N, C-alpha and C positions, 0 to 999 in steps of 0.2 A: 458404504463408501461407491463413491463417486466410481463411473463406468471406469475398465481400465485396470490397468496391477501395478498398486506401490511395494516397493523396494528397499528396505534398507541397507546402506553398507556397514561395514567393518573395516576400517584398515591403518594400519600400524603408522606411529609419527607424526596422525592428523588429528586438528582438532574433531573436539565430539560435538554432537549436538543433544540436545532431547528431544525426542518425535514424538509428535499428537498426532494422530487421522484423526479424520471424523468424517461424517456422512457428506459436507460439501467444501474439506479442507484439508488439507496439511501444513502441518508448523513445525519449523526445528527453532530452537532455543536455543541458545550459545548455554553450555555445562560446564559449571551449574549451573540448570534453572531456578529461578524460587519459587518452591512448594506452592506460593500461592498460584502464581501463575501457568505454572502445569495441571495443579488441580479444575481454574479454569478452563483452559484448552480441555480437559477431560470431560469435566461437565457438560459443554456446548457438542462434545465426538458425537451424541445422538440425536443430534437435535437438527431435523433436515432445514429447519429455518434459519439457523442459525448464520444473522449478518456478516458482511462487513463491519460494520462502527463494532459490536460487539467482541468480537476479533480483534479490534486494533485494541480494543480497553481493554482485553487482557492481556497484552505484551507485557514485558517490565519495563518498568521506568527506563526511560532512556541517563546514557550516561552511567549508567549501575555495575555488578558486575560480570551482570548476563545483558551485554547490551548489543549484540547479535542477533537479529531474526533475521528467517525466511520464512514467508506465508505464500501460502497459494491457497486461494479462494476460485469455487466455481459458482458464475453468478447463478448458473442452473442446470442441478446434479442430473434433471433429467432429460436438459436437452441434451444441445451438442459439447461434448467434453471437450473439445478443440478450446472452448472460450473459455479462460482464465484471466484471472485481477492476482498480480502481484506487487505483495509489499516488501521491499529491503531495509536492510536497517546495521550499521557497522561492517563486520566483515563476512556480513552473506552476499553471497553470489546464487542467481539462478541461471543456466541454462537452457535451452530450450532448441528443438528441434519446430520449424513452422512453415507454412509453406510456401515463403518466401527465403529462408533460408537458417542457417544457424543463429542465434541471437544471445548477448548474455546482458543481465541486468546484474548490475550493479546501483550502491547509492552512494558510489562518490563523495562529492562534498554538499550534497545535498542532504538538509537536515530536518525534522530528526529521522525521517524515514524517505522512502521513495516509491511510487503505485506508479505501475503502468497494468495495462490492460493490451494483453494478445488475444488474436486469433488463428485460428488452423494452428493447432499446437497439437504435435503429432507426439511428445514428450519431452522431459523438466525434469533437473537434478536441483536440489538445494545443497550447497556446498560452502567452502571456504572461498575466499577473495584470494589470487595468487598460487591456486592449485597446477602444480606442472599439467597434470592431463587429465582429461576427465572420462579415458577410454580405463576399463575398471583395471586396476593392478593383478598381477598374479600374484600379491599375499592377500587380496583381498578377499572375504567372503560376503554373503550377500543373505539375506531371507527376505520372501515375500510376508507380508504382513496382512491376515486375513481378518481382521476383527477391526472393531475404533475401539477409539479409548481407553488404547494400552500405552501409554505411556512407554519409550526405550530409549535408547540409547547410541548412537551411529554417529559417523562421518560423512555421511551423505546420505540424503532421502529422494528416490527417485519415481514419474509416476509415468506408463506407458500408456497411451490411449489401444482403444479397443482396435484401430486400422492399424495401429505398430506390433501389437502381437498377433496380428493376422497374416506377420508377413511385411511390411513396407518398414519393417524397423532394420534400422541402421547405427552404427556406433556413432557415441558424442565426438566431435569433432577435436583435436589437442588445440591448446590453445593460441597457435601461431597457425593451425588450420587456416589454409584462402579457404572460401566460398564465392563459385558467381565469379570470380574472374580478381575478386579485390579480398583485401583482409578481415575477418572475423568480425564485423562488426560488434559495438556494443551500445546500448543503447542511452541515447540523449533525449533530452525533456521537448526539443522540437521532431524529434520524428517519432513518439510513442507512435504506436498501431492501435486504433480503436477497435473492439471488439465486432461491429457491423459499422457499416457503411451507412453514413445519411445525405442528406438530401443539400447539407450546408452543417455549419459546426453548431455544436453545444455550448450552449449561453446559460452557466449557471447565471442564478439572481438571490437578491436577498429584499429586505424587505428593513426600514431602521423605524425604529419606536410609530410603525406604523399609518408612515410617512407613505410615498409612492416608489413604484416597484424601480429597483437598481439593474440592472446589470454587472457583470462582473468581468471587465473586459481588459482588464489586464492581470496579468498572472497572481500577482498580491494584493490583495488590498489591508491595510494596516488603519484599525480604528482608535480611537483614543482623547482625550481631553485635548490633546494639543499634540499629534503626532508626528517627533520629529529623529532627528541620528540618524546612524550608519543608510537604513532603510529607504531613508528620502534618495540619498543620489544614487540608487538601484534603479535601471530601466526597468520597464514592466511592475512598478510599483503603484500605486494611488494610495494614496493620505487620505481618511475620511476625517475628520475634527467634527464631531461630536457636538451639537448644539447646545448651547445654556447645560453642558455637564458637571455636575458635582464634583466636588475634590475626592470623591470614592472611586469617580473614572479617571484613571493613569495617565499618563500622558501617551504613553504608545500601552493598549490594554490586550487589543487582540488580533488577532489577524485571519483571514481567511487566505486559501489556496487555492487552485485550480489543479487537478488532476485528472487529467483525460475529462472523462463523465463524472467527477468526485469532487469532491468541497471537501477539504481538510479545515478545522478550526482549532489554532493553535493560541495560548496564554500565554503573553510575552511576556510573563513571570511578574504580572500585575499586584497591587498591594492586594484587592480584596478579591483577586480572581473570579471566574466565570460560572455562573450557576447554568445547567444544562437541562432541558426540560425536553422531552420524548414525551408525550402523551400523560397518562399520570404520576410517572415516574419522572423524577430529577437527582443531581447529583452535583457535585462541584468539584471543577477540574485541578486536576494538583497544577504545582505554579511552573511553568514550562511544557505543558503537557500540549501533548497532538491528539487530534479524535479525527472519525471519518464524520461528516454529518449529512445528514440524509431533509430531501424536504417537510417540514414542518415542523425540524426542529428549534427551538427558541433559545437565544444566546444569553443571558443577564448579563449583563456589567457592571456592576459596585450598587448603584443604589435601582434605579426605572429604567436604566434603557436598554434596548429589548431589539435584538437583531433576528429576525427571522429569517429561516431557509426558505425559497418556494422553488417549484416544481420548475427546471430548468426550461429552455423552450430553443428549437431550431433555428438559426439565422440564417435566411436561406441567401446570403452575400456571398462573393470568392473570399479565395485567402487572401486579397488583397492589404487587407487592414487587418491582420493576425498580428497580436501583439506579440513579438521579440520576446521569447523566454528569458525568466533573467536569470 
């Protein structure tokens, strides 16, 4: 497992989670979680190359009986353990101790899930939205996880970095604790921290049907034969009508959404679906499904319309032209 200590807690009258710890991740699934999702995470537990894409693909379908998910992923398990990527959905919440203060990440109104990256994380806890206190309760017992791939049930799961274990440890603040002279902040899409500073902002890119390289300058890009609907009235949304698209491409077929340095693809409940190709492997997205896509991924819409995900570039411009999040 990643450096530090992972501990699960058991409390009374609190929602339970099915927890799986891996070499590069910890996931809490709303209990009882589907057996196939638990099994998928168990299979990935000992894989020190487990990607964020494979972990997100293992999550239970959104809107099902096990909707809430809290996922912690370490991009480099042998590097700085303080750099983490989080994915939350439904009623899951993650509280963090960082070098800039205490933070909380919740999905809020973001669908199908929220993704954020953090640096200088000393400790974190995955629990439930609305928990009144994040300090250990008197009636709660806890145990330290000693290995990977052993699913268990708990009311929360916690991780502490080596520096926290060496004496920097301090209790998590209550929800109403004030830090740095102000209220405990929650994470908004406009201020999600990046794991590493860059000389400019990261610009995600794609290519449509082998044409020119295009930058993703908006928060969302919607592709389709004639993309219309409520999304057109939102700020930060770009509508891309596919030239010469056949009837096999839906009016609003696919959405690409920038989440920090990641790119999320969502099938907009299209008629003919989206085929995902990564190298020699391919599969079809479920209707309404969202996945994290990496450079080199090909997304086939309907017939022969292909969107190629390209490596991002660094924009040296300042933030004056940054799009406001939708």
